[in-house]
PDB file of N, CA, C and O in Angstrom:
ATOM      1  N   UNK A   1     -10.374  -9.732 -13.147  1.00  0.00           N
ATOM      2  CA  UNK A   1     -11.356  -8.521 -12.984  1.00  0.00           C
ATOM      3  C   UNK A   1     -10.518  -7.469 -12.970  1.00  0.00           C
ATOM      4  O   UNK A   1      -9.461  -7.293 -12.363  1.00  0.00           O
ATOM      5  N   UNK A   2     -11.177  -6.730 -13.782  1.00  0.00           N
ATOM      6  CA  UNK A   2     -10.581  -5.196 -14.031  1.00  0.00           C
ATOM      7  C   UNK A   2     -10.963  -4.404 -13.388  1.00  0.00           C
ATOM      8  O   UNK A   2     -12.182  -4.316 -13.537  1.00  0.00           O
ATOM      9  N   UNK A   3     -10.495  -3.548 -12.529  1.00  0.00           N
ATOM     10  CA  UNK A   3     -10.916  -2.576 -11.624  1.00  0.00           C
ATOM     11  C   UNK A   3     -10.604  -1.034 -11.909  1.00  0.00           C
ATOM     12  O   UNK A   3      -9.489  -0.692 -12.300  1.00  0.00           O
ATOM     13  N   UNK A   4     -11.626  -0.131 -11.699  1.00  0.00           N
ATOM     14  CA  UNK A   4     -11.035   1.131 -12.232  1.00  0.00           C
ATOM     15  C   UNK A   4      -9.806   1.695 -11.269  1.00  0.00           C
ATOM     16  O   UNK A   4      -9.490   1.215 -10.181  1.00  0.00           O
ATOM     17  N   UNK A   5      -9.390   2.463 -11.716  1.00  0.00           N
ATOM     18  CA  UNK A   5      -8.300   3.348 -10.958  1.00  0.00           C
ATOM     19  C   UNK A   5      -8.273   3.704  -9.667  1.00  0.00           C
ATOM     20  O   UNK A   5      -7.392   3.547  -8.822  1.00  0.00           O
ATOM     21  N   UNK A   6      -9.822   4.431  -9.577  1.00  0.00           N
ATOM     22  CA  UNK A   6     -10.397   4.777  -8.172  1.00  0.00           C
ATOM     23  C   UNK A   6     -10.233   3.634  -7.182  1.00  0.00           C
ATOM     24  O   UNK A   6      -9.574   3.607  -6.142  1.00  0.00           O
ATOM     25  N   UNK A   7     -10.935   2.761  -7.710  1.00  0.00           N
ATOM     26  CA  UNK A   7     -11.413   1.507  -6.860  1.00  0.00           C
ATOM     27  C   UNK A   7      -9.726   1.010  -6.646  1.00  0.00           C
ATOM     28  O   UNK A   7      -9.423   1.065  -5.454  1.00  0.00           O
ATOM     29  N   UNK A   8      -8.841   0.648  -7.341  1.00  0.00           N
ATOM     30  CA  UNK A   8      -7.409   0.216  -7.040  1.00  0.00           C
ATOM     31  C   UNK A   8      -6.806   1.405  -5.920  1.00  0.00           C
ATOM     32  O   UNK A   8      -5.864   1.123  -5.178  1.00  0.00           O
ATOM     33  N   UNK A   9      -7.307   2.429  -5.904  1.00  0.00           N
ATOM     34  CA  UNK A   9      -6.467   3.507  -4.943  1.00  0.00           C
ATOM     35  C   UNK A   9      -7.243   3.446  -3.834  1.00  0.00           C
ATOM     36  O   UNK A   9      -6.623   3.664  -2.793  1.00  0.00           O
ATOM     37  N   UNK A  10      -8.743   3.152  -3.688  1.00  0.00           N
ATOM     38  CA  UNK A  10      -9.204   3.066  -2.318  1.00  0.00           C
ATOM     39  C   UNK A  10      -8.550   1.769  -1.971  1.00  0.00           C
ATOM     40  O   UNK A  10      -7.952   1.933  -0.907  1.00  0.00           O
ATOM     41  N   UNK A  11      -8.417   0.608  -2.394  1.00  0.00           N
ATOM     42  CA  UNK A  11      -7.931  -0.481  -1.806  1.00  0.00           C
ATOM     43  C   UNK A  11      -6.704  -0.197  -1.362  1.00  0.00           C
ATOM     44  O   UNK A  11      -6.495  -0.199  -0.149  1.00  0.00           O
ATOM     45  N   UNK A  12      -5.773   0.069  -2.199  1.00  0.00           N
ATOM     46  CA  UNK A  12      -4.476   0.644  -1.524  1.00  0.00           C
ATOM     47  C   UNK A  12      -4.484   1.634  -0.304  1.00  0.00           C
ATOM     48  O   UNK A  12      -3.862   1.383   0.728  1.00  0.00           O
ATOM     49  N   UNK A  13      -5.218   2.760  -0.485  1.00  0.00           N
ATOM     50  CA  UNK A  13      -5.313   3.102   0.770  1.00  0.00           C
ATOM     51  C   UNK A  13      -5.828   2.745   2.180  1.00  0.00           C
ATOM     52  O   UNK A  13      -5.393   3.159   3.255  1.00  0.00           O
ATOM     53  N   UNK A  14      -6.659   2.047   1.993  1.00  0.00           N
ATOM     54  CA  UNK A  14      -7.201   1.302   3.266  1.00  0.00           C
ATOM     55  C   UNK A  14      -6.373   0.286   3.822  1.00  0.00           C
ATOM     56  O   UNK A  14      -6.389  -0.096   4.992  1.00  0.00           O
ATOM     57  N   UNK A  15      -5.446  -0.236   2.639  1.00  0.00           N
ATOM     58  CA  UNK A  15      -4.517  -1.390   3.435  1.00  0.00           C
ATOM     59  C   UNK A  15      -3.405  -0.566   3.737  1.00  0.00           C
ATOM     60  O   UNK A  15      -3.065  -0.854   4.884  1.00  0.00           O
ATOM     61  N   UNK A  16      -2.714   0.265   3.301  1.00  0.00           N
ATOM     62  CA  UNK A  16      -1.764   1.237   3.801  1.00  0.00           C
ATOM     63  C   UNK A  16      -2.120   2.163   5.148  1.00  0.00           C
ATOM     64  O   UNK A  16      -1.269   2.253   6.033  1.00  0.00           O
ATOM     65  N   UNK A  17      -3.191   2.735   5.253  1.00  0.00           N
ATOM     66  CA  UNK A  17      -3.501   3.033   6.526  1.00  0.00           C
ATOM     67  C   UNK A  17      -3.531   1.989   7.387  1.00  0.00           C
ATOM     68  O   UNK A  17      -2.787   2.112   8.360  1.00  0.00           O
ATOM     69  N   UNK A  18      -4.249   0.876   7.308  1.00  0.00           N
ATOM     70  CA  UNK A  18      -3.974  -0.279   8.145  1.00  0.00           C
ATOM     71  C   UNK A  18      -2.639  -0.634   8.792  1.00  0.00           C
ATOM     72  O   UNK A  18      -2.394  -0.891   9.970  1.00  0.00           O
ATOM     73  N   UNK A  19      -1.869  -0.587   7.769  1.00  0.00           N
ATOM     74  CA  UNK A  19      -0.590  -1.180   7.833  1.00  0.00           C
ATOM     75  C   UNK A  19       0.144   0.099   8.541  1.00  0.00           C
ATOM     76  O   UNK A  19       0.920  -0.350   9.384  1.00  0.00           O
ATOM     77  N   UNK A  20       0.180   1.354   8.511  1.00  0.00           N
ATOM     78  CA  UNK A  20       0.380   2.473   9.471  1.00  0.00           C
ATOM     79  C   UNK A  20       1.753   1.761  10.044  1.00  0.00           C
ATOM     80  O   UNK A  20       1.811   1.244  11.160  1.00  0.00           O
ATOM     81  N   UNK A  21       2.628   1.804   9.299  1.00  0.00           N
ATOM     82  CA  UNK A  21       4.196   1.483   9.942  1.00  0.00           C
ATOM     83  C   UNK A  21       4.626   2.450  11.017  1.00  0.00           C
ATOM     84  O   UNK A  21       5.326   2.069  11.956  1.00  0.00           O
ATOM     85  N   UNK A  22       4.259   3.563  10.905  1.00  0.00           N
ATOM     86  CA  UNK A  22       4.765   4.689  11.857  1.00  0.00           C
ATOM     87  C   UNK A  22       3.736   4.987  12.913  1.00  0.00           C
ATOM     88  O   UNK A  22       3.919   5.987  13.608  1.00  0.00           O
ATOM     89  N   UNK A  23       2.737   4.281  13.103  1.00  0.00           N
ATOM     90  CA  UNK A  23       1.658   4.245  13.970  1.00  0.00           C
ATOM     91  C   UNK A  23       1.317   5.797  14.059  1.00  0.00           C
ATOM     92  O   UNK A  23       1.473   6.333  15.156  1.00  0.00           O
ATOM     93  N   UNK A  24       0.879   6.534  13.023  1.00  0.00           N
ATOM     94  CA  UNK A  24       0.625   7.856  13.043  1.00  0.00           C
ATOM     95  C   UNK A  24      -0.796   8.072  12.990  1.00  0.00           C
ATOM     96  O   UNK A  24      -1.286   9.056  13.544  1.00  0.00           O
ATOM     97  N   UNK A  25      -1.597   7.114  12.280  1.00  0.00           N
ATOM     98  CA  UNK A  25      -3.228   7.133  12.328  1.00  0.00           C
ATOM     99  C   UNK A  25      -3.576   6.298  13.279  1.00  0.00           C
ATOM    100  O   UNK A  25      -2.914   5.287  13.510  1.00  0.00           O
ATOM    101  N   UNK A  26      -4.832   6.671  14.053  1.00  0.00           N
ATOM    102  CA  UNK A  26      -5.272   7.641  13.926  1.00  0.00           C
ATOM    103  C   UNK A  26      -4.919   8.656  14.998  1.00  0.00           C
ATOM    104  O   UNK A  26      -4.454   8.286  16.076  1.00  0.00           O
ATOM    105  N   UNK A  27      -5.157  10.051  14.683  1.00  0.00           N
ATOM    106  CA  UNK A  27      -4.782  10.928  15.441  1.00  0.00           C
ATOM    107  C   UNK A  27      -3.301  11.240  15.600  1.00  0.00           C
ATOM    108  O   UNK A  27      -2.496  11.420  14.686  1.00  0.00           O
ATOM    109  N   UNK A  28      -3.114  11.267  16.676  1.00  0.00           N
ATOM    110  CA  UNK A  28      -1.640  11.683  17.348  1.00  0.00           C
ATOM    111  C   UNK A  28      -1.595  13.222  16.687  1.00  0.00           C
ATOM    112  O   UNK A  28      -2.477  13.983  17.083  1.00  0.00           O
ATOM    113  N   UNK A  29      -0.664  13.721  15.740  1.00  0.00           N
ATOM    114  CA  UNK A  29      -0.748  15.000  15.061  1.00  0.00           C
ATOM    115  C   UNK A  29      -0.730  14.796  13.607  1.00  0.00           C
ATOM    116  O   UNK A  29      -0.539  15.745  12.847  1.00  0.00           O
ATOM    117  N   UNK A  30      -0.933  13.521  13.163  1.00  0.00           N
ATOM    118  CA  UNK A  30      -0.920  13.293  11.864  1.00  0.00           C
ATOM    119  C   UNK A  30      -2.330  13.450  11.047  1.00  0.00           C
ATOM    120  O   UNK A  30      -3.403  13.042  11.490  1.00  0.00           O
ATOM    121  N   UNK A  31      -2.191  13.988  10.010  1.00  0.00           N
ATOM    122  CA  UNK A  31      -3.206  13.960   8.944  1.00  0.00           C
ATOM    123  C   UNK A  31      -3.898  12.750   8.671  1.00  0.00           C
ATOM    124  O   UNK A  31      -3.213  11.734   8.787  1.00  0.00           O
ATOM    125  N   UNK A  32      -5.235  12.585   8.295  1.00  0.00           N
ATOM    126  CA  UNK A  32      -5.950  11.642   7.611  1.00  0.00           C
ATOM    127  C   UNK A  32      -5.263  11.147   6.494  1.00  0.00           C
ATOM    128  O   UNK A  32      -5.390   9.973   6.143  1.00  0.00           O
ATOM    129  N   UNK A  33      -4.487  12.012   5.860  1.00  0.00           N
ATOM    130  CA  UNK A  33      -3.820  11.669   4.327  1.00  0.00           C
ATOM    131  C   UNK A  33      -2.489  11.360   4.416  1.00  0.00           C
ATOM    132  O   UNK A  33      -1.751  11.347   3.431  1.00  0.00           O
ATOM    133  N   UNK A  34      -2.085  11.075   5.686  1.00  0.00           N
ATOM    134  CA  UNK A  34      -0.357  10.895   6.092  1.00  0.00           C
ATOM    135  C   UNK A  34       0.291  10.115   4.881  1.00  0.00           C
ATOM    136  O   UNK A  34       1.411  10.338   4.420  1.00  0.00           O
ATOM    137  N   UNK A  35      -0.811   8.948   4.350  1.00  0.00           N
ATOM    138  CA  UNK A  35       0.115   7.665   3.702  1.00  0.00           C
ATOM    139  C   UNK A  35      -0.709   8.155   2.127  1.00  0.00           C
ATOM    140  O   UNK A  35      -0.634   7.343   1.205  1.00  0.00           O
ATOM    141  N   UNK A  36      -1.301   9.190   1.941  1.00  0.00           N
ATOM    142  CA  UNK A  36      -2.092   9.238   0.511  1.00  0.00           C
ATOM    143  C   UNK A  36      -0.856   9.196  -0.631  1.00  0.00           C
ATOM    144  O   UNK A  36      -1.124   8.428  -1.555  1.00  0.00           O
ATOM    145  N   UNK A  37       0.254   9.773  -0.732  1.00  0.00           N
ATOM    146  CA  UNK A  37       1.112   9.979  -1.430  1.00  0.00           C
ATOM    147  C   UNK A  37       1.910   8.657  -1.916  1.00  0.00           C
ATOM    148  O   UNK A  37       2.222   8.380  -3.074  1.00  0.00           O
ATOM    149  N   UNK A  38       2.142   7.976  -0.840  1.00  0.00           N
ATOM    150  CA  UNK A  38       2.994   6.600  -0.982  1.00  0.00           C
ATOM    151  C   UNK A  38       1.672   5.742  -1.629  1.00  0.00           C
ATOM    152  O   UNK A  38       2.007   5.007  -2.558  1.00  0.00           O
ATOM    153  N   UNK A  39       0.493   5.721  -1.352  1.00  0.00           N
ATOM    154  CA  UNK A  39      -0.920   4.879  -1.576  1.00  0.00           C
ATOM    155  C   UNK A  39      -0.920   5.035  -3.190  1.00  0.00           C
ATOM    156  O   UNK A  39      -0.795   4.064  -3.936  1.00  0.00           O
ATOM    157  N   UNK A  40      -1.083   6.424  -3.661  1.00  0.00           N
ATOM    158  CA  UNK A  40      -0.985   6.674  -4.677  1.00  0.00           C
ATOM    159  C   UNK A  40      -0.178   6.097  -6.117  1.00  0.00           C
ATOM    160  O   UNK A  40      -0.486   5.619  -7.208  1.00  0.00           O
ATOM    161  N   UNK A  41       1.106   6.494  -5.316  1.00  0.00           N
ATOM    162  CA  UNK A  41       2.417   5.680  -6.168  1.00  0.00           C
ATOM    163  C   UNK A  41       2.297   4.281  -6.371  1.00  0.00           C
ATOM    164  O   UNK A  41       2.521   3.816  -7.489  1.00  0.00           O
ATOM    165  N   UNK A  42       1.889   3.379  -5.188  1.00  0.00           N
ATOM    166  CA  UNK A  42       1.781   2.221  -5.239  1.00  0.00           C
ATOM    167  C   UNK A  42       0.751   1.893  -6.207  1.00  0.00           C
ATOM    168  O   UNK A  42       1.118   1.271  -7.203  1.00  0.00           O
ATOM    169  N   UNK A  43      -0.687   2.254  -6.071  1.00  0.00           N
ATOM    170  CA  UNK A  43      -1.667   2.341  -7.009  1.00  0.00           C
ATOM    171  C   UNK A  43      -1.248   2.214  -8.436  1.00  0.00           C
ATOM    172  O   UNK A  43      -1.622   1.296  -9.166  1.00  0.00           O
ATOM    173  N   UNK A  44      -0.353   3.307  -8.841  1.00  0.00           N
ATOM    174  CA  UNK A  44      -0.467   3.223 -10.076  1.00  0.00           C
ATOM    175  C   UNK A  44       0.878   2.327 -10.455  1.00  0.00           C
ATOM    176  O   UNK A  44       1.317   2.614 -11.569  1.00  0.00           O
ATOM    177  N   UNK A  45       1.497   1.467  -9.863  1.00  0.00           N
ATOM    178  CA  UNK A  45       2.258   0.353 -10.318  1.00  0.00           C
ATOM    179  C   UNK A  45       1.510  -1.127 -10.386  1.00  0.00           C
ATOM    180  O   UNK A  45       1.979  -2.207 -10.745  1.00  0.00           O
ATOM    181  N   UNK A  46       0.214  -0.803  -9.925  1.00  0.00           N
ATOM    182  CA  UNK A  46      -0.209  -2.298 -10.192  1.00  0.00           C
ATOM    183  C   UNK A  46      -0.487  -2.370 -11.583  1.00  0.00           C
ATOM    184  O   UNK A  46      -0.417  -1.524 -12.475  1.00  0.00           O
ATOM    185  N   UNK A  47      -0.958  -4.079 -11.566  1.00  0.00           N
ATOM    186  CA  UNK A  47      -1.323  -4.096 -12.900  1.00  0.00           C
ATOM    187  C   UNK A  47      -2.261  -5.734 -12.660  1.00  0.00           C
ATOM    188  O   UNK A  47      -2.076  -6.513 -11.725  1.00  0.00           O
ATOM    189  N   UNK A  48      -3.181  -5.893 -13.715  1.00  0.00           N
ATOM    190  CA  UNK A  48      -3.468  -7.225 -14.063  1.00  0.00           C
ATOM    191  C   UNK A  48      -2.909  -8.539 -13.536  1.00  0.00           C
ATOM    192  O   UNK A  48      -1.853  -9.008 -13.960  1.00  0.00           O
ATOM    193  N   UNK A  49      -3.528  -9.019 -12.756  1.00  0.00           N
ATOM    194  CA  UNK A  49      -2.487 -10.390 -12.603  1.00  0.00           C
ATOM    195  C   UNK A  49      -1.339 -10.377 -12.174  1.00  0.00           C
ATOM    196  O   UNK A  49      -0.501 -11.198 -12.548  1.00  0.00           O
ATOM    197  N   UNK A  50      -1.053  -9.267 -11.149  1.00  0.00           N
ATOM    198  CA  UNK A  50      -0.016  -8.922 -10.403  1.00  0.00           C
ATOM    199  C   UNK A  50       0.082  -9.986  -9.289  1.00  0.00           C
ATOM    200  O   UNK A  50      -0.979 -10.441  -8.863  1.00  0.00           O
ATOM    201  N   UNK A  51       1.351 -10.468  -8.730  1.00  0.00           N
ATOM    202  CA  UNK A  51       1.420 -11.440  -7.672  1.00  0.00           C
ATOM    203  C   UNK A  51       1.751 -10.885  -6.382  1.00  0.00           C
ATOM    204  O   UNK A  51       2.682 -10.081  -6.334  1.00  0.00           O
ATOM    205  N   UNK A  52       1.122 -11.197  -5.318  1.00  0.00           N
ATOM    206  CA  UNK A  52       1.270 -10.881  -4.104  1.00  0.00           C
ATOM    207  C   UNK A  52       2.705 -10.535  -3.617  1.00  0.00           C
ATOM    208  O   UNK A  52       2.899  -9.635  -2.799  1.00  0.00           O
ATOM    209  N   UNK A  53       3.836 -11.386  -4.225  1.00  0.00           N
ATOM    210  CA  UNK A  53       5.321 -11.194  -3.756  1.00  0.00           C
ATOM    211  C   UNK A  53       5.563  -9.615  -4.638  1.00  0.00           C
ATOM    212  O   UNK A  53       6.209  -8.756  -4.037  1.00  0.00           O
ATOM    213  N   UNK A  54       5.094  -9.331  -5.875  1.00  0.00           N
ATOM    214  CA  UNK A  54       5.188  -8.192  -6.457  1.00  0.00           C
ATOM    215  C   UNK A  54       4.875  -7.216  -5.640  1.00  0.00           C
ATOM    216  O   UNK A  54       5.686  -6.432  -5.149  1.00  0.00           O
ATOM    217  N   UNK A  55       3.538  -7.221  -5.439  1.00  0.00           N
ATOM    218  CA  UNK A  55       2.723  -5.979  -4.595  1.00  0.00           C
ATOM    219  C   UNK A  55       3.644  -5.705  -3.148  1.00  0.00           C
ATOM    220  O   UNK A  55       3.829  -4.565  -2.720  1.00  0.00           O
ATOM    221  N   UNK A  56       4.145  -6.852  -2.524  1.00  0.00           N
ATOM    222  CA  UNK A  56       4.714  -6.666  -1.633  1.00  0.00           C
ATOM    223  C   UNK A  56       6.421  -5.707  -1.599  1.00  0.00           C
ATOM    224  O   UNK A  56       6.933  -4.954  -0.771  1.00  0.00           O
ATOM    225  N   UNK A  57       6.758  -6.114  -2.638  1.00  0.00           N
ATOM    226  CA  UNK A  57       8.082  -5.823  -3.206  1.00  0.00           C
ATOM    227  C   UNK A  57       7.899  -4.048  -3.268  1.00  0.00           C
ATOM    228  O   UNK A  57       8.645  -3.209  -2.763  1.00  0.00           O
ATOM    229  N   UNK A  58       6.523  -3.813  -4.144  1.00  0.00           N
ATOM    230  CA  UNK A  58       6.139  -2.506  -4.495  1.00  0.00           C
ATOM    231  C   UNK A  58       6.250  -1.628  -3.548  1.00  0.00           C
ATOM    232  O   UNK A  58       6.779  -0.519  -3.614  1.00  0.00           O
ATOM    233  N   UNK A  59       5.578  -2.302  -2.369  1.00  0.00           N
ATOM    234  CA  UNK A  59       5.559  -1.153  -1.103  1.00  0.00           C
ATOM    235  C   UNK A  59       6.478  -1.049  -0.359  1.00  0.00           C
ATOM    236  O   UNK A  59       6.533   0.015   0.257  1.00  0.00           O
ATOM    237  N   UNK A  60       7.687  -2.192  -0.074  1.00  0.00           N
ATOM    238  CA  UNK A  60       8.696  -1.874   0.231  1.00  0.00           C
ATOM    239  C   UNK A  60       9.588  -0.735  -0.291  1.00  0.00           C
ATOM    240  O   UNK A  60      10.143   0.109   0.412  1.00  0.00           O
ATOM    241  N   UNK A  61       9.649  -0.847  -1.773  1.00  0.00           N
ATOM    242  CA  UNK A  61      10.423   0.211  -2.196  1.00  0.00           C
ATOM    243  C   UNK A  61       9.823   1.462  -2.138  1.00  0.00           C
ATOM    244  O   UNK A  61      10.585   2.425  -2.052  1.00  0.00           O
ATOM    245  N   UNK A  62       8.705   1.647  -2.165  1.00  0.00           N
ATOM    246  CA  UNK A  62       8.035   2.953  -1.931  1.00  0.00           C
ATOM    247  C   UNK A  62       8.388   3.322  -0.559  1.00  0.00           C
ATOM    248  O   UNK A  62       9.131   4.273  -0.318  1.00  0.00           O
ATOM    249  N   UNK A  63       7.880   2.601   0.315  1.00  0.00           N
ATOM    250  CA  UNK A  63       8.181   2.968   1.822  1.00  0.00           C
ATOM    251  C   UNK A  63       9.500   3.425   2.164  1.00  0.00           C
ATOM    252  O   UNK A  63       9.705   4.379   2.915  1.00  0.00           O
ATOM    253  N   UNK A  64      10.492   2.659   1.546  1.00  0.00           N
ATOM    254  CA  UNK A  64      12.007   2.778   1.877  1.00  0.00           C
ATOM    255  C   UNK A  64      12.347   4.192   1.122  1.00  0.00           C
ATOM    256  O   UNK A  64      13.033   5.052   1.674  1.00  0.00           O
ATOM    257  N   UNK A  65      11.794   4.352  -0.214  1.00  0.00           N
ATOM    258  CA  UNK A  65      12.228   5.599  -0.802  1.00  0.00           C
ATOM    259  C   UNK A  65      11.431   6.750  -0.115  1.00  0.00           C
ATOM    260  O   UNK A  65      11.903   7.883  -0.018  1.00  0.00           O
ATOM    261  N   UNK A  66      10.449   6.475   0.262  1.00  0.00           N
ATOM    262  CA  UNK A  66       9.745   7.643   1.012  1.00  0.00           C
ATOM    263  C   UNK A  66      10.295   8.047   2.616  1.00  0.00           C
ATOM    264  O   UNK A  66      10.223   9.191   3.064  1.00  0.00           O
ATOM    265  N   UNK A  67      10.741   7.108   3.222  1.00  0.00           N
ATOM    266  CA  UNK A  67      10.602   7.374   4.405  1.00  0.00           C
ATOM    267  C   UNK A  67      12.584   7.106   5.188  1.00  0.00           C
ATOM    268  O   UNK A  67      13.077   7.336   6.292  1.00  0.00           O
ATOM    269  N   UNK A  68      13.031   6.640   4.123  1.00  0.00           N
ATOM    270  CA  UNK A  68      14.803   6.563   4.529  1.00  0.00           C
ATOM    271  C   UNK A  68      14.931   5.535   5.309  1.00  0.00           C
ATOM    272  O   UNK A  68      16.068   5.412   5.763  1.00  0.00           O
ATOM    273  N   UNK A  69      13.860   4.424   5.765  1.00  0.00           N
ATOM    274  CA  UNK A  69      14.055   3.164   6.591  1.00  0.00           C
ATOM    275  C   UNK A  69      14.175   2.453   5.467  1.00  0.00           C
ATOM    276  O   UNK A  69      14.024   2.850   4.312  1.00  0.00           O
ATOM    277  N   UNK A  70      14.500   1.201   5.918  1.00  0.00           N
ATOM    278  CA  UNK A  70      14.599  -0.095   5.122  1.00  0.00           C
ATOM    279  C   UNK A  70      13.290  -0.818   5.096  1.00  0.00           C
ATOM    280  O   UNK A  70      13.154  -1.710   5.934  1.00  0.00           O
ATOM    281  N   UNK A  71      12.475  -0.621   4.413  1.00  0.00           N
ATOM    282  CA  UNK A  71      11.325  -1.845   4.400  1.00  0.00           C
ATOM    283  C   UNK A  71      11.725  -3.013   3.836  1.00  0.00           C
ATOM    284  O   UNK A  71      12.427  -2.833   2.840  1.00  0.00           O
ATOM    285  N   UNK A  72      11.469  -4.474   4.204  1.00  0.00           N
ATOM    286  CA  UNK A  72      11.630  -5.618   3.326  1.00  0.00           C
ATOM    287  C   UNK A  72      10.102  -5.912   2.853  1.00  0.00           C
ATOM    288  O   UNK A  72       9.099  -5.257   3.134  1.00  0.00           O
ATOM    289  N   UNK A  73      10.202  -6.994   2.116  1.00  0.00           N
ATOM    290  CA  UNK A  73       8.942  -7.668   1.448  1.00  0.00           C
ATOM    291  C   UNK A  73       8.242  -8.083   2.505  1.00  0.00           C
ATOM    292  O   UNK A  73       7.011  -8.092   2.516  1.00  0.00           O
ATOM    293  N   UNK A  74       9.132  -8.537   3.684  1.00  0.00           N
ATOM    294  CA  UNK A  74       8.102  -9.491   4.903  1.00  0.00           C
ATOM    295  C   UNK A  74       7.430  -8.317   5.412  1.00  0.00           C
ATOM    296  O   UNK A  74       6.234  -8.455   5.667  1.00  0.00           O
ATOM    297  N   UNK A  75       8.048  -7.011   5.643  1.00  0.00           N
ATOM    298  CA  UNK A  75       7.467  -5.925   6.555  1.00  0.00           C
ATOM    299  C   UNK A  75       6.243  -5.750   5.699  1.00  0.00           C
ATOM    300  O   UNK A  75       5.237  -5.545   6.378  1.00  0.00           O
ATOM    301  N   UNK A  76       6.057  -5.771   4.492  1.00  0.00           N
ATOM    302  CA  UNK A  76       4.847  -5.546   3.978  1.00  0.00           C
ATOM    303  C   UNK A  76       3.910  -6.525   3.346  1.00  0.00           C
ATOM    304  O   UNK A  76       3.075  -6.325   2.464  1.00  0.00           O
ATOM    305  N   UNK A  77       4.219  -7.622   3.980  1.00  0.00           N
ATOM    306  CA  UNK A  77       3.221  -8.857   3.364  1.00  0.00           C
ATOM    307  C   UNK A  77       1.863  -8.659   4.031  1.00  0.00           C
ATOM    308  O   UNK A  77       1.036  -9.239   3.328  1.00  0.00           O
ATOM    309  N   UNK A  78       1.318  -8.128   5.014  1.00  0.00           N
ATOM    310  CA  UNK A  78       0.164  -7.598   5.390  1.00  0.00           C
ATOM    311  C   UNK A  78      -0.630  -6.722   4.664  1.00  0.00           C
ATOM    312  O   UNK A  78      -1.729  -7.195   4.376  1.00  0.00           O
ATOM    313  N   UNK A  79      -0.413  -5.568   4.270  1.00  0.00           N
ATOM    314  CA  UNK A  79      -0.988  -5.151   3.401  1.00  0.00           C
ATOM    315  C   UNK A  79      -0.838  -5.509   1.990  1.00  0.00           C
ATOM    316  O   UNK A  79      -1.853  -5.323   1.320  1.00  0.00           O
ATOM    317  N   UNK A  80      -0.070  -5.862   1.528  1.00  0.00           N
ATOM    318  CA  UNK A  80       0.010  -6.719   0.167  1.00  0.00           C
ATOM    319  C   UNK A  80      -1.027  -7.755  -0.162  1.00  0.00           C
ATOM    320  O   UNK A  80      -1.717  -7.917  -1.169  1.00  0.00           O
ATOM    321  N   UNK A  81      -0.943  -8.416   0.981  1.00  0.00           N
ATOM    322  CA  UNK A  81      -2.293  -9.617   1.174  1.00  0.00           C
ATOM    323  C   UNK A  81      -3.546  -8.985   0.792  1.00  0.00           C
ATOM    324  O   UNK A  81      -4.327  -9.318  -0.099  1.00  0.00           O
ATOM    325  N   UNK A  82      -3.612  -7.946   1.674  1.00  0.00           N
ATOM    326  CA  UNK A  82      -5.213  -7.195   1.630  1.00  0.00           C
ATOM    327  C   UNK A  82      -5.392  -6.697   0.016  1.00  0.00           C
ATOM    328  O   UNK A  82      -6.452  -6.896  -0.578  1.00  0.00           O
ATOM    329  N   UNK A  83      -4.473  -6.165  -0.492  1.00  0.00           N
ATOM    330  CA  UNK A  83      -4.557  -5.611  -1.534  1.00  0.00           C
ATOM    331  C   UNK A  83      -4.652  -6.621  -2.847  1.00  0.00           C
ATOM    332  O   UNK A  83      -5.346  -6.341  -3.824  1.00  0.00           O
ATOM    333  N   UNK A  84      -3.798  -7.931  -2.730  1.00  0.00           N
ATOM    334  CA  UNK A  84      -3.952  -8.661  -3.568  1.00  0.00           C
ATOM    335  C   UNK A  84      -5.166  -9.515  -3.765  1.00  0.00           C
ATOM    336  O   UNK A  84      -5.523 -10.068  -4.805  1.00  0.00           O
ATOM    337  N   UNK A  85      -5.859  -9.530  -2.338  1.00  0.00           N
ATOM    338  CA  UNK A  85      -7.182 -10.369  -2.116  1.00  0.00           C
ATOM    339  C   UNK A  85      -8.168  -9.522  -3.021  1.00  0.00           C
ATOM    340  O   UNK A  85      -8.896  -9.938  -3.922  1.00  0.00           O
ATOM    341  N   UNK A  86      -8.009  -8.237  -2.560  1.00  0.00           N
ATOM    342  CA  UNK A  86      -9.156  -7.120  -3.254  1.00  0.00           C
ATOM    343  C   UNK A  86      -8.759  -7.220  -4.500  1.00  0.00           C
ATOM    344  O   UNK A  86      -9.795  -7.481  -5.110  1.00  0.00           O
ATOM    345  N   UNK A  87      -7.931  -7.176  -5.223  1.00  0.00           N
ATOM    346  CA  UNK A  87      -7.801  -7.011  -6.744  1.00  0.00           C
ATOM    347  C   UNK A  87      -8.185  -8.233  -7.301  1.00  0.00           C
ATOM    348  O   UNK A  87      -8.338  -8.262  -8.522  1.00  0.00           O
ATOM    349  N   UNK A  88      -8.425  -9.535  -6.461  1.00  0.00           N
ATOM    350  CA  UNK A  88      -8.446 -10.607  -7.052  1.00  0.00           C
ATOM    351  C   UNK A  88     -10.258 -11.465  -6.914  1.00  0.00           C
ATOM    352  O   UNK A  88     -10.645 -12.585  -7.247  1.00  0.00           O
ATOM    353  N   UNK A  89     -10.966 -10.289  -6.276  1.00  0.00           N
ATOM    354  CA  UNK A  89     -12.306 -10.599  -6.192  1.00  0.00           C
ATOM    355  C   UNK A  89     -13.356 -10.477  -6.785  1.00  0.00           C
ATOM    356  O   UNK A  89     -14.391 -10.944  -6.311  1.00  0.00           O
TER     357      UNK A  89
END
């Protein structure tokens, strides 16, 4: 199924905000758009029929690049699964 860019971005934002690897949301002193840059960059790399494993890799690469900590594909499996399932419904 083909989804609009906006719909894909919303799927990614919801999954990444739930992922929240630094426990910044909600509240503390983090803005609600804390991970929006990462979410946009991840969404831009998604394509039709992408695998869950490739989504894990994209998320891991983006978070490693953005935060300097090493994220593995396994670390990113939960948001990747949510994104994958939403893209394939």
